[in-house]
C-alpha positions as CSV (number, residue, x, y, z in Angstrom):
1,M,90.8,190.2,85.7
2,A,92.5,189.3,88.9
3,A,89.4,187.3,90.0
4,L,89.4,185.4,86.7
5,N,93.1,184.6,87.2
6,R,92.4,183.3,90.7
7,I,89.6,181.1,89.4
8,A,91.8,179.7,86.6
9,G,94.6,178.9,89.1
10,I,92.2,177.0,91.4
11,A,90.9,175.0,88.4
12,V,94.4,174.0,87.3
13,L,95.3,173.0,90.9
14,T,92.1,171.0,91.2
15,A,92.9,169.2,87.9
16,L,96.4,168.3,89.1
17,L,95.2,166.9,92.4
18,A,92.5,164.8,90.6
19,A,95.0,163.2,88.2
20,P,95.3,159.4,88.6
21,A,98.4,158.2,90.5
22,A,98.9,155.2,88.0
23,A,100.5,157.6,85.6
24,A,103.7,157.6,87.7
25,A,106.7,155.6,86.4
26,P,107.0,152.1,87.9
27,G,109.7,151.5,90.6
28,P,112.5,148.9,90.5
29,L,110.2,146.4,92.2
30,A,107.1,145.5,90.2
31,P,105.5,142.4,91.7
32,A,102.7,140.6,89.8
33,T,100.3,138.4,91.8
34,A,98.0,135.5,90.9
35,L,95.6,133.1,92.7
36,Q,94.7,129.8,91.1
37,P,92.1,128.4,91.0
38,S,89.5,131.1,91.3
39,P,86.7,130.5,92.1
40,A,87.8,127.9,94.6
41,L,85.7,125.6,96.7
42,F,85.9,125.2,100.5
43,A,89.0,123.3,101.5
44,D,90.5,123.4,97.9
45,R,94.2,123.9,97.7
46,I,94.9,127.3,96.3
47,T,98.2,128.4,94.8
48,A,99.3,132.0,95.4
49,V,102.1,133.2,93.3
50,A,104.0,136.5,93.4
51,T,106.5,137.2,90.6
52,V,109.1,140.0,91.0
53,V,111.2,141.0,88.0
54,V,114.2,143.1,88.9
55,D,117.1,144.6,87.1
56,S,120.2,143.0,88.6
57,R,122.2,146.2,88.0
58,A,119.9,148.2,90.2
59,V,118.6,145.6,92.7
60,D,120.4,142.8,94.5
61,P,118.2,139.7,93.6
62,A,119.4,137.8,96.7
63,T,117.8,140.4,99.0
64,V,114.3,140.3,97.5
65,R,111.8,139.3,100.2
66,A,108.0,138.9,100.1
67,V,105.7,139.1,103.1
68,A,102.1,138.0,102.6
69,A,99.1,137.8,104.9
70,F,96.2,135.8,103.6
71,G,93.5,136.9,106.0
72,P,91.0,134.1,106.8
73,L,92.8,131.6,104.6
74,D,95.1,129.0,106.2
75,V,98.7,128.7,104.9
76,L,99.5,125.1,104.1
77,S,103.0,125.6,102.9
78,G,105.5,128.2,101.7
79,P,106.8,130.4,100.6
80,E,108.8,128.5,98.1
81,V,111.3,130.8,96.4
82,E,112.6,130.3,92.8
83,R,115.1,132.5,91.0
84,S,116.0,132.5,87.3
85,D,118.1,134.9,85.3
86,R,117.1,136.4,81.9
87,G,120.0,138.4,80.8
88,R,120.3,141.5,83.0
89,Q,116.9,140.7,84.6
90,T,116.3,138.3,87.4
91,V,112.8,136.7,88.0
92,V,112.1,135.9,91.7
93,R,109.0,133.9,92.2
94,F,107.3,133.2,95.6
95,R,104.7,130.4,95.9
96,W,102.3,129.6,98.8
97,Q,99.7,126.9,99.2
98,V,96.6,128.2,101.0
99,A,93.1,127.0,101.6
100,C,89.8,128.1,103.1
101,L,89.5,125.9,106.2
102,S,87.7,128.1,108.7
103,E,84.2,129.5,109.1
104,Q,85.5,133.0,108.5
105,C,85.9,132.4,104.7
106,V,82.9,130.1,104.2
107,P,80.4,131.9,101.9
108,S,77.0,132.6,103.3
109,A,75.6,132.6,99.7
110,R,76.6,130.5,96.8
111,R,79.8,132.6,96.1
112,R,81.8,135.0,98.2
113,P,84.4,137.5,96.9
114,L,87.4,137.6,99.2
115,R,89.9,140.5,99.2
116,L,93.3,139.5,100.7
117,P,95.7,141.9,102.5
118,P,98.3,143.4,100.0
119,L,101.6,141.7,99.4
120,R,104.7,143.6,100.5
121,V,108.0,143.2,98.7
122,S,111.4,144.5,99.9
123,A,115.0,144.5,98.6
124,K,118.2,146.3,98.7
125,G,119.3,148.3,95.7
126,G,122.3,150.3,94.4
127,R,125.8,150.1,95.5
128,D,124.9,151.6,98.9
129,G,122.3,148.9,99.6
130,H,119.5,151.4,100.2
131,A,116.1,149.8,101.1
132,L,113.4,149.4,98.4
133,D,109.8,148.6,99.1
134,S,106.7,147.8,97.0
135,V,103.1,146.9,97.6
136,A,100.9,144.8,95.3
137,A,97.3,143.8,95.6
138,W,96.1,140.2,95.2
139,P,93.3,139.5,92.7
140,V,89.9,139.1,94.2
141,L,89.4,135.5,95.2
142,T,86.0,133.9,94.9
143,I,85.1,131.2,97.4
144,A,82.2,128.9,96.4
145,G,80.3,126.7,98.7
146,R,80.2,122.9,98.2
147,V,76.5,122.7,99.4
148,S,73.6,124.6,98.1
149,A,71.2,126.5,100.3
150,R,68.5,123.9,99.6
151,E,70.8,121.0,100.6
152,A,71.9,122.8,103.7
153,A,68.3,123.4,104.8
154,A,67.3,119.8,104.3
155,A,66.4,117.9,107.5
156,V,68.5,114.9,106.3
157,P,71.6,116.1,104.3
158,P,72.1,114.1,101.2
159,F,75.1,111.8,101.4
160,R,76.5,109.3,98.9
161,L,76.6,106.0,100.8
162,E,79.0,103.4,99.6
163,T,77.6,100.0,100.5
164,E,80.2,97.8,98.8
165,L,83.9,97.5,99.6
166,P,86.3,97.8,96.7
167,R,87.5,94.5,95.3
168,P,90.8,93.5,97.0
169,T,94.0,93.2,95.1
170,Y,96.9,91.0,96.0
171,R,100.5,90.9,94.9
172,V,100.4,87.1,95.4
173,A,97.2,85.1,95.2
174,P,96.2,84.0,98.7
175,A,95.7,80.3,97.6
176,R,99.2,80.2,96.1
177,L,100.7,81.9,99.1
178,G,98.9,79.4,101.4
179,V,100.4,76.5,99.5
180,V,103.9,78.0,99.7
181,L,103.6,78.7,103.4
182,D,102.3,75.2,104.1
183,A,105.3,73.7,102.2
184,V,107.7,75.9,104.1
185,A,106.0,74.9,107.4
186,A,106.2,71.2,106.5
187,A,109.9,71.5,105.5
188,G,110.5,73.2,108.8
189,V,108.8,70.5,110.8
190,A,110.7,67.8,108.9
191,A,114.0,69.6,109.5
192,L,113.1,69.9,113.2
193,F,112.4,66.1,113.6
194,L,115.6,65.3,111.7
195,L,117.7,67.5,114.0
196,L,115.8,66.1,117.0
197,G,116.5,62.5,115.9
198,R,120.2,63.3,115.3
199,E,120.5,64.8,118.7
200,L,118.8,61.9,120.4
201,R,121.1,59.4,118.7
202,S,124.1,61.5,119.7
203,R,123.0,61.6,123.3
204,R,122.3,57.8,123.3
205,R,125.8,57.2,121.9
206,R,127.4,59.5,124.5
207,R,125.6,57.7,127.3
208,E,126.6,54.3,126.0
209,E,130.2,55.4,125.8
210,E,130.1,56.8,129.3
211,R,128.6,53.6,130.6
212,L,131.2,51.4,128.8
213,A,134.0,53.6,130.2
214,L,132.9,52.7,133.8
215,V,132.7,48.8,133.4
216,S,135.5,46.2,133.2
217,P,136.8,45.0,129.9
218,L,135.0,41.7,130.2
219,E,131.7,43.4,131.0
220,R,132.2,45.7,128.1
221,A,132.9,42.8,125.7
222,L,129.8,41.0,126.9
223,L,127.7,44.1,126.5
224,L,128.9,44.6,122.9
225,A,128.3,41.0,122.2
226,R,124.7,41.3,123.4
227,Q,124.2,44.3,121.2
228,A,125.8,42.5,118.2
229,E,122.9,40.0,118.3
230,R,120.7,42.6,116.7
231,R,123.3,43.7,114.1
232,G,124.8,42.2,110.9
233,P,127.3,39.4,110.6
234,A,130.4,41.6,110.5
235,D,129.5,43.2,113.8
236,R,128.8,39.7,115.3
237,R,132.3,38.5,114.3
238,K,134.0,41.6,115.7
239,A,132.1,41.3,119.0
240,L,133.0,37.6,119.3
241,N,136.7,38.3,118.5
242,L,136.8,41.0,121.2
243,L,135.2,38.6,123.7
244,A,137.8,35.9,122.8
245,R,140.7,38.4,123.3
246,V,139.4,39.5,126.7
247,L,138.9,35.8,127.8
248,G,142.3,34.7,126.6
249,G,143.8,33.6,130.0
250,P,141.8,32.0,132.7
251,G,138.9,31.3,130.4
252,A,141.0,30.0,127.5
253,G,138.4,27.3,126.7
254,L,135.6,29.9,126.3
255,A,138.0,32.2,124.4
256,G,138.7,29.4,121.9
257,A,135.0,28.8,121.4
258,A,134.3,32.5,120.9
259,S,137.2,32.9,118.5
260,E,136.3,29.8,116.5
261,L,132.7,30.9,116.2
262,A,133.8,34.4,115.2
263,W,135.8,33.4,112.1
264,A,134.6,29.9,111.1
265,P,132.0,29.6,108.3
266,P,129.2,30.0,108.2
267,E,128.5,33.3,109.7
268,P,127.5,33.3,113.4
269,S,123.8,33.5,114.0
270,P,122.2,35.6,116.8
271,A,121.3,32.4,118.7
272,Q,124.9,31.1,118.5
273,I,126.4,34.4,119.8
274,G,123.7,34.5,122.5
275,S,124.6,31.0,123.6
276,V,128.3,31.9,124.0
277,V,127.5,35.0,125.9
278,D,125.2,33.1,128.3
279,E,127.9,30.5,128.9
280,V,130.5,33.1,129.7
281,E,128.2,34.9,132.0
282,R,127.4,31.6,133.9
283,E,131.1,30.8,134.3
284,V,132.0,34.3,135.4
285,G,129.2,34.2,137.9
286,E,130.4,30.9,139.4
287,R,133.8,32.5,139.9
């Protein structure tokens, strides 16, 4: 009987040890994981998401942290953390962007299952802030190759060769833009010549004024009379009148002739004013 009791006790102990651990009650941290897409091709962007739902009365949602290692995969970005409240529950979601970019994860066959290191989640719970930890496994990720074995073994790999460039698009048609630019350039050249002509005339006028300021009144009157030969009747009369006023003294005879020609009809001609100026210049030269 004692032997039978010992055998029964051993059997019960063996059954308890062999019982599955999944029967235990879940803890306050229960992360769920997902990988999309799966299967994924080499260099595809893969989104890894870990979702943790916690009771805000037992766990401080602000202290929830997730640490992930993705083995041969390269981390492109993340983790991005999002928190949302659902009554007394808070959902904390962690998101990474990963990709297979190295030879370590390239499948040797058509497909390769890849098991990533487990995700570790930690937080602080209760009023005393005691540490809480949890571990969750990632789903098995399948990496598929972009090139078949036959294509990889080919002496000349097949490539899609694009021999034509895409048709260009323009915000403004080149012909219309050329016309507009030509018009703008022509307007700029015209404005440049206009400003240049105005500047030359201004310089010529300043030089003339400076030269007139250095000569005697009679020389100035004779010079203006010579210039009036190429101008209109009004300028000729004014030039002759100025010459008559300057000559009014020792040259009263010439002054009278210049004054009479200035205001008597008809209007003085260029030849007449030239004759008066020549006569004044001869008489002044003889003095």
